[in-house]
KEMI-852148 format. One line per field, with one value per residue (C-alpha): residue in three letters; residue number from 1; z, x, y. Coordinates in pm, whole numbers. Example, Ala and Ser with C-alpha at 12.3 -4.5 7.8 and 13.67 -1.06 7.14 Angstrom:
zakol	(Ala,Ser)
tipa	(1,2)
z	(780,714)
x	(1230,1367)
y	(-450,-106)
***
This chain:
zakol	(Unk,Unk,Unk,Unk,Unk,Unk,Unk,Unk,Unk,Unk,Unk,Unk,Unk,Unk,Unk,Unk,Unk,Unk,Unk,Unk,Unk,Unk,Unk,Unk,Unk,Unk,Unk,Unk,Unk,Unk,Unk,Unk,Unk,Unk,Unk,Unk,Unk,Unk,Unk,Unk,Unk,Unk,Unk,Unk,Unk,Unk,Unk,Unk,Unk,Unk,Unk,Unk,Unk,Unk,Unk,Unk,Unk,Unk,Unk,Unk,Unk,Unk,Unk,Unk,Unk,Unk,Unk,Unk,Unk,Unk,Unk,Unk,Unk,Unk,Unk,Unk,Unk,Unk,Unk,Unk,Unk,Unk,Unk,Unk,Unk,Unk,Unk,Unk,Unk,Unk,Unk,Unk,Unk,Unk,Unk,Unk,Unk,Unk,Unk,Unk,Unk,Unk,Unk,Unk,Unk,Unk,Unk,Unk,Unk,Unk,Unk,Unk,Unk,Unk,Unk,Unk,Unk,Unk,Unk,Unk,Unk,Unk,Unk,Unk,Unk,Unk,Unk,Unk,Unk,Unk,Unk,Unk,Unk,Unk,Unk,Unk,Unk,Unk,Unk,Unk,Unk,Unk,Unk,Unk,Unk,Unk,Unk,Unk,Unk,Unk,Unk,Unk,Unk,Unk,Unk,Unk,Unk,Unk,Unk,Unk,Unk,Unk,Unk,Unk,Unk,Unk,Unk,Unk,Unk,Unk,Unk,Unk,Unk,Unk,Unk,Unk,Unk,Unk,Unk,Unk,Unk,Unk,Unk,Unk,Unk,Unk,Unk,Unk,Unk,Unk,Unk,Unk,Unk,Unk,Unk,Unk,Unk,Unk,Unk,Unk,Unk,Unk,Unk,Unk,Unk,Unk,Unk,Unk,Unk,Unk,Unk,Unk,Unk,Unk,Unk,Unk,Unk,Unk,Unk,Unk,Unk,Unk,Unk,Unk,Unk,Unk,Unk,Unk,Unk,Unk,Unk,Unk,Unk,Unk,Unk,Unk,Unk,Unk,Unk,Unk,Unk,Unk,Unk,Unk,Unk,Unk,Unk,Unk,Unk,Unk,Unk,Unk,Unk,Unk,Unk,Unk,Unk,Unk,Unk,Unk,Unk,Unk,Unk,Unk,Unk,Unk,Unk,Unk,Unk,Unk,Unk,Unk,Unk,Unk,Unk,Unk,Unk,Unk,Unk,Unk,Unk,Unk,Unk,Unk,Unk,Unk,Unk,Unk,Unk,Unk,Unk,Unk,Unk,Unk,Unk,Unk,Unk,Unk,Unk,Unk,Unk,Unk,Unk,Unk,Unk,Unk,Unk,Unk,Unk,Unk,Unk,Unk,Unk,Unk,Unk,Unk,Unk,Unk,Unk,Unk,Unk,Unk,Unk,Unk,Unk,Unk,Unk,Unk,Unk,Unk,Unk,Unk,Unk,Unk,Unk,Unk,Unk,Unk,Unk,Unk,Unk,Unk,Unk,Unk,Unk,Unk,Unk,Unk,Unk,Unk,Unk,Unk,Unk,Unk,Unk,Unk,Unk,Unk,Unk,Unk,Unk,Unk,Unk,Unk,Unk,Unk,Unk,Unk,Unk,Unk,Unk,Unk,Unk,Unk,Unk,Unk,Unk,Unk,Unk,Unk,Unk,Unk,Unk,Unk,Unk,Unk,Unk,Unk,Unk,Unk,Unk,Unk,Unk,Unk,Unk,Unk,Unk,Unk,Unk,Unk,Unk,Unk,Unk,Unk,Unk,Unk,Unk,Unk,Unk,Unk,Unk,Unk,Unk,Unk,Unk,Unk,Unk,Unk,Unk,Unk,Unk,Unk,Unk,Unk,Unk,Unk,Unk,Unk,Unk,Unk,Unk,Unk,Unk,Unk,Unk,Unk,Unk,Unk,Unk,Unk,Unk,Unk,Unk,Unk,Unk,Unk,Unk,Unk,Unk,Unk,Unk,Unk,Unk,Unk,Unk,Unk,Unk,Unk,Unk,Unk,Unk,Unk,Unk,Unk,Unk,Unk,Unk,Unk,Unk,Unk,Unk,Unk,Unk,Unk)
tipa	(1,2,3,4,5,6,7,8,9,10,11,12,13,14,15,16,17,18,19,20,21,22,23,24,25,26,27,28,29,30,31,32,33,34,35,36,37,38,39,40,41,42,43,44,45,46,47,48,49,50,51,52,53,54,55,56,57,58,59,60,61,62,63,64,65,66,67,68,69,70,71,72,73,74,75,76,77,78,79,80,81,82,83,84,85,86,87,88,89,90,91,92,93,94,95,96,97,98,99,100,101,102,103,104,105,106,107,108,109,110,111,112,113,114,115,116,117,118,119,120,121,122,123,124,125,126,127,128,129,130,131,132,133,134,135,136,137,138,139,140,141,142,143,144,145,146,147,148,149,150,151,152,153,154,155,156,157,158,159,160,161,162,163,164,165,166,167,168,169,170,171,172,173,174,175,176,177,178,179,180,181,182,183,184,185,186,187,188,189,190,191,192,193,194,195,196,197,198,199,200,201,202,203,204,205,206,207,208,209,210,211,212,213,214,215,216,217,218,219,220,221,222,223,224,225,226,227,228,229,230,231,232,233,234,235,236,237,238,239,240,241,242,243,244,245,246,247,248,249,250,251,252,253,254,255,256,257,258,259,260,261,262,263,264,265,266,267,268,269,270,271,272,273,274,275,276,277,278,279,280,281,282,283,284,285,286,287,288,289,290,291,292,293,294,295,296,297,298,299,300,301,302,303,304,305,306,307,308,309,310,311,312,313,314,315,316,317,318,319,320,321,322,323,324,325,326,327,328,329,330,331,332,333,334,335,336,337,338,339,340,341,342,343,344,345,346,347,348,349,350,351,352,353,354,355,356,357,358,359,360,361,362,363,364,365,366,367,368,369,370,371,372,373,374,375,376,377,378,379,380,381,382,383,384,385,386,387,388,389,390,391,392,393,394,395,396,397,398,399,400,401,402,403,404,405,406,407,408,409,410,411,412,413,414,415,416,417,418,419,420,421,422,423,424,425,426,427,428,429,430,431,432,433,434,435,436,437,438,439,440,441,442,443,444,445,446,447,448,449,450,451,452,453,454,455,456,457,458,459,460,461,462,463,464,465,466,467,468,469,470,471,472,473,474)
z	(2829,2954,2752,2752,2598,2344,2251,2198,2001,1775,1709,1659,1415,1209,1200,1078,820,696,679,435,174,251,156,-148,-272,-219,-387,-676,-772,-790,-1015,-1238,-1249,-1350,-1623,-1765,-1754,-1970,-2207,-2243,-2283,-2505,-2682,-2674,-2637,-2411,-2131,-2173,-2136,-1829,-1659,-1737,-1622,-1294,-1254,-1245,-959,-777,-805,-660,-367,-312,-294,-28,167,187,338,602,692,758,1000,1177,1246,1376,1666,1820,1908,1968,2192,2285,2379,2681,2463,2197,2460,2594,2267,2017,1984,1876,1708,1511,1316,1114,1058,926,694,570,485,347,157,78,40,-165,-383,-440,-514,-756,-966,-960,-1130,-1389,-1451,-1494,-1738,-1896,-2119,-2480,-2359,-2178,-2316,-2244,-2017,-1834,-1786,-1656,-1411,-1272,-1171,-1022,-814,-694,-597,-415,-246,-103,46,194,346,508,640,824,964,1087,1235,1453,1543,1619,1874,2056,2056,2140,2232,2139,2049,2311,2662,2908,3021,3242,3179,2799,2552,2349,2055,2085,1824,1492,1353,1641,1561,1197,1271,1551,1557,1574,1254,1074,1130,1106,782,548,700,613,263,167,301,81,-226,-153,-105,-440,-618,-481,-577,-938,-943,-796,-1038,-1326,-1214,-1219,-1571,-1692,-1561,-1756,-2061,-2100,-2239,-2180,-2308,-2107,-1777,-1830,-1857,-1556,-1357,-1447,-1342,-1018,-936,-929,-669,-479,-423,-345,-108,59,135,214,468,630,669,785,1030,1172,1231,1394,1634,1739,1804,2023,2249,2333,2350,2426,2593,2746,2399,2282,2583,2534,2162,2239,2540,2778,3143,3309,3193,2931,2938,2733,2445,2424,2232,2010,2094,1777,1951,2314,2553,2734,3082,3156,3496,3633,3422,3261,2947,2998,2695,2429,2100,2085,1837,2027,1983,1747,1978,2057,1685,1622,1907,1866,1532,1732,1878,2234,2465,2700,2679,2976,3078,3161,3537,3594,3359,3553,3876,3702,3555,3884,4051,3762,3715,4067,4118,3797,3780,4130,4248,4138,3765,3541,3259,3094,2763,2634,2589,2381,2127,2097,2076,1812,1597,1555,1450,1203,1053,1024,874,619,525,481,252,48,-7,-90,-352,-499,-546,-679,-937,-1039,-1091,-1307,-1509,-1566,-1685,-1903,-1723,-1540,-1748,-1762,-1394,-1293,-930,-880,-1049,-836,-515,-611,-603,-225,-173,-246,112,287,267,412,691,758,760,997,1236,1234,1337,1604,1748,1736,1906,2146,2247,2350,2611,2869,2709,2458,2475,2603,2950,2966,2927,2980,2740,3021,3083,2716,2671,2655,3004,2887,2623,2746,2668,2493,2257,2168,2115,1884,1675,1670,1525,1280,1155,1129,918,690,659,573,299,168,165,-36,-287,-316,-386,-640,-823,-820,-962,-1230,-1340,-1341,-1547,-1797,-1848,-2017,-2326,-2146,-2129,-2488,-2598,-2389,-2540,-2895,-2830,-2686,-2984,-3229,-3051,-3064,-3433,-3529,-3398,-3655,-3464,-3756,-3762,-3544,-3583,-3472,-3185,-3064)
x	(-2040,-1757,-1782,-1406,-1350,-1631,-1504,-1153,-1288,-1491,-1208,-960,-1182,-1274,-911,-781,-1061,-996,-624,-683,-772,-529,-198,-358,-478,-135,49,-196,-211,170,160,-97,108,419,226,83,430,554,264,352,724,712,381,268,-104,-45,71,-243,-452,-251,-310,-684,-727,-539,-685,-1038,-935,-776,-1095,-1308,-1072,-1043,-1421,-1464,-1165,-1322,-1644,-1461,-1236,-1532,-1688,-1357,-1320,-1678,-1576,-1357,-1672,-1892,-1686,-1381,-1516,-1288,-988,-1110,-1164,-811,-620,-853,-650,-348,-506,-758,-502,-339,-678,-824,-527,-559,-927,-911,-583,-472,-810,-961,-651,-692,-1065,-1027,-755,-916,-1216,-996,-812,-1130,-1299,-987,-887,-859,-980,-673,-323,-137,118,-149,-351,-41,16,-335,-265,72,-100,-345,-50,120,-211,-238,110,18,-295,-86,160,-105,-284,47,138,-173,-95,268,155,-29,288,532,357,552,482,216,154,-106,-343,-647,-640,-621,-335,-287,-46,229,479,336,685,765,444,537,903,821,1086,814,661,995,1045,679,593,849,768,400,468,711,461,194,419,463,88,-3,280,186,-176,-76,169,-82,-361,-112,5,-354,-408,-77,-173,-498,-295,-513,-365,-19,183,-27,3,367,458,236,412,755,667,517,832,1039,806,787,1163,1176,881,1009,1360,1237,991,1260,1517,1265,1122,1472,1499,1156,1257,1565,1353,1117,1406,1448,1088,868,1091,791,646,984,1014,662,722,1035,888,1155,1050,1388,1674,1878,2243,2494,2493,2120,1986,1677,1393,1253,969,880,622,496,349,180,44,391,567,818,886,864,1088,1268,1453,1715,1964,2270,2365,2072,1859,2155,2210,1840,1832,2164,2317,2605,2659,2661,2410,2137,1761,1543,1276,908,946,1198,1008,688,856,1007,672,489,730,728,351,224,101,-105,-227,-171,74,-114,-156,-36,183,256,64,-90,238,126,-53,246,496,322,187,544,669,387,466,836,778,535,788,1065,844,761,1131,1203,927,1034,1392,1273,1057,1343,1564,1299,1250,1627,1623,1317,1115,868,565,654,728,387,478,591,281,55,224,206,-174,-204,94,-150,-269,69,119,-231,-141,188,18,-255,-13,208,-79,-196,156,183,-149,-174,190,122,-135,-242,-186,-405,-159,170,248,-52,-380,-471,-705,-957,-967,-1032,-1360,-1690,-1847,-2210,-2218,-2354,-2210,-2536,-2504,-2147,-2246,-2531,-2306,-2037,-2283,-2422,-2079,-1958,-2263,-2204,-1835,-1919,-2154,-1886,-1629,-1863,-1937,-1565,-1466,-1748,-1643,-1277,-1361,-1584,-1319,-1044,-1259,-1327,-955,-783,-1006,-1340,-1404,-1292,-1560,-1820,-1719,-1737,-2072,-2208,-2081,-2245,-2577,-2562,-2471,-2747,-3023,-3171,-3306,-3541,-3691,-3998,-4128,-3795,-3772,-4116)
y	(-1386,-1165,-843,-783,-1127,-1073,-725,-862,-1159,-932,-689,-972,-1162,-855,-740,-1076,-1099,-744,-809,-1093,-832,-549,-719,-882,-542,-384,-671,-714,-348,-336,-641,-471,-150,-347,-526,-205,-49,-337,-272,97,26,-286,-205,-569,-637,-936,-705,-495,-810,-906,-572,-593,-954,-920,-571,-716,-946,-653,-446,-726,-768,-393,-349,-619,-485,-139,-280,-484,-190,42,-208,-249,123,150,-72,198,388,83,-145,64,406,450,370,615,881,838,818,990,1310,1107,806,1011,1215,931,763,1090,1146,787,838,1193,1170,816,645,929,922,548,577,869,713,368,529,700,372,167,404,550,259,388,730,858,881,555,718,915,597,420,705,644,283,377,646,381,161,449,531,178,216,555,402,132,388,592,287,148,488,456,96,177,435,156,-53,227,554,869,1232,1306,1432,1310,1586,1527,1156,1188,1156,1474,1485,1745,1617,1494,1435,1197,1007,945,869,628,356,91,229,234,-140,-247,-66,-232,-573,-532,-395,-671,-924,-765,-793,-1163,-1209,-1055,-1236,-1579,-1519,-1444,-1734,-1980,-1888,-1900,-2243,-2370,-2237,-2379,-2723,-2689,-2577,-2268,-1945,-2086,-1789,-1541,-1726,-1821,-1453,-1372,-1644,-1512,-1156,-1288,-1487,-1167,-1016,-1347,-1340,-966,-996,-1312,-1188,-836,-974,-1189,-909,-649,-904,-952,-576,-573,-852,-658,-350,-557,-653,-284,-159,-463,-721,-901,-966,-1092,-1322,-1462,-1511,-1712,-1896,-1758,-1775,-1717,-1495,-1677,-1761,-1564,-1657,-1733,-2035,-2008,-2245,-2402,-2589,-2647,-2786,-2475,-2517,-2184,-2289,-2368,-2103,-2334,-2535,-2911,-2978,-2777,-2814,-2539,-2395,-2263,-1894,-1828,-1609,-1384,-1334,-1268,-1015,-835,-951,-1098,-1444,-1309,-1145,-1265,-1208,-1119,-1371,-1321,-1381,-1105,-872,-937,-831,-527,-415,-465,-226,22,44,-22,336,322,-37,-176,-440,-753,-700,-981,-845,-1183,-1218,-1544,-1731,-2029,-1809,-1575,-1861,-2072,-1788,-1663,-2007,-2060,-1719,-1797,-2143,-1997,-1730,-1986,-2195,-1886,-1809,-2173,-2192,-1860,-1979,-2314,-2135,-1906,-2212,-2381,-2062,-2041,-2404,-2323,-2592,-2369,-2469,-2840,-2910,-3044,-3111,-2754,-2616,-2835,-2724,-2356,-2366,-2430,-2198,-1912,-1952,-1937,-1558,-1512,-1753,-1572,-1229,-1344,-1514,-1206,-981,-1226,-1236,-855,-785,-1079,-1041,-679,-783,-674,-333,-152,141,8,139,375,187,-176,-353,-404,-27,51,-140,54,68,102,-174,-504,-845,-933,-637,-729,-1093,-988,-764,-1032,-1284,-1026,-916,-1276,-1363,-1065,-1153,-1513,-1392,-1153,-1434,-1659,-1381,-1298,-1659,-1695,-1377,-1481,-1825,-1673,-1425,-1687,-1925,-1647,-1605,-1312,-1323,-1346,-973,-924,-1171,-990,-654,-788,-950,-626,-427,-668,-638,-259,-250,-498,-266,-27,275,355,8,74,-279,-425,-180,-290)
***
């Protein structure tokens, strides 16, 4: 019943749940925009059906994502009031811009896109969905600008115990943001693409609307490969930035207790003994960590023990001499490896699919199609593990170097209150997840022609009614 633990558990659980929807929305809307672009350029009805079918799934996901995001932001005032008081002048600006500019932009043009079919000019209607796609990217940028400040605070001055922004440009050109933003966006592309590919694979196995889902699969494969490789290369840049700005997170992620040799080996797997601060066994790849850290096969990496001593000396006036600066090592270590393994599998399946498409065997390779269905979940797993590594690896900081997580929790909120809200939110989220899955399954079962049938049926019913037939009207 420790309120710090409960507050962290609540924020962590709601963040991971919310982040299941964000990358899918970003990736799906780009897929829909690409499909409608093909419709406008090639003038083939199949691409219009594709943008409508996948657009319905995007709208369902977007709606649930909005609800979960609102609850997440409420927690800053509920459970983290001291944090909000300290960082509000800085943190509030990008969140306000995200809500007032990017989110309103998304919402406005989503409405025009939904109700503008056959009412707006085709090119104008296409512009609406592209503006929605751009809006989702803008939203991500401003949210990540706020998060990047927590990881690497810049553009502010501390006055009377509060952080006050004095350089907005520094905030939005934060080096952490410049490496984190492309990593998240490429991951989102991969998430949306694998979702389209996995659903298409299921339909192809069922031999339903084969031409429709074959074309959807082929478009998705392009974004699978772009997203997979883009995520890998941007992740490499992010790791190199961590070595400079958050070396403790890097050391925990790699399970490095003592300073490494030069060149440094990369530990694939290890038995981590936190109590004795050592690894009982390791499987290493020589030179690899030096390359990951510096893009050369030389260079050592600082370990957690020496960093702990360094931080104790550096921050003793602010946090005392006994503070533990080593994050949860096992969580950081294994979440990173699960993320990397998931990303490697995503690239492998993307290349395998491209090879089958080149050989014109994409729709006939049943093993590949079967495996692509569970592959829908791997981008979600990679995204979640990446966020866990990012946030857990930053501990014990809520704002690196300036505020500990323990100092940010609300002083007047009881553990019982947090526990109650945690149970309530978890129940609501479970209900939302059930509704989301049910709606997804219903839409997928309907297929691309389901809504056309509903529209035709509705039109027939309207035409069959004679407004002057009073007896029939009664």
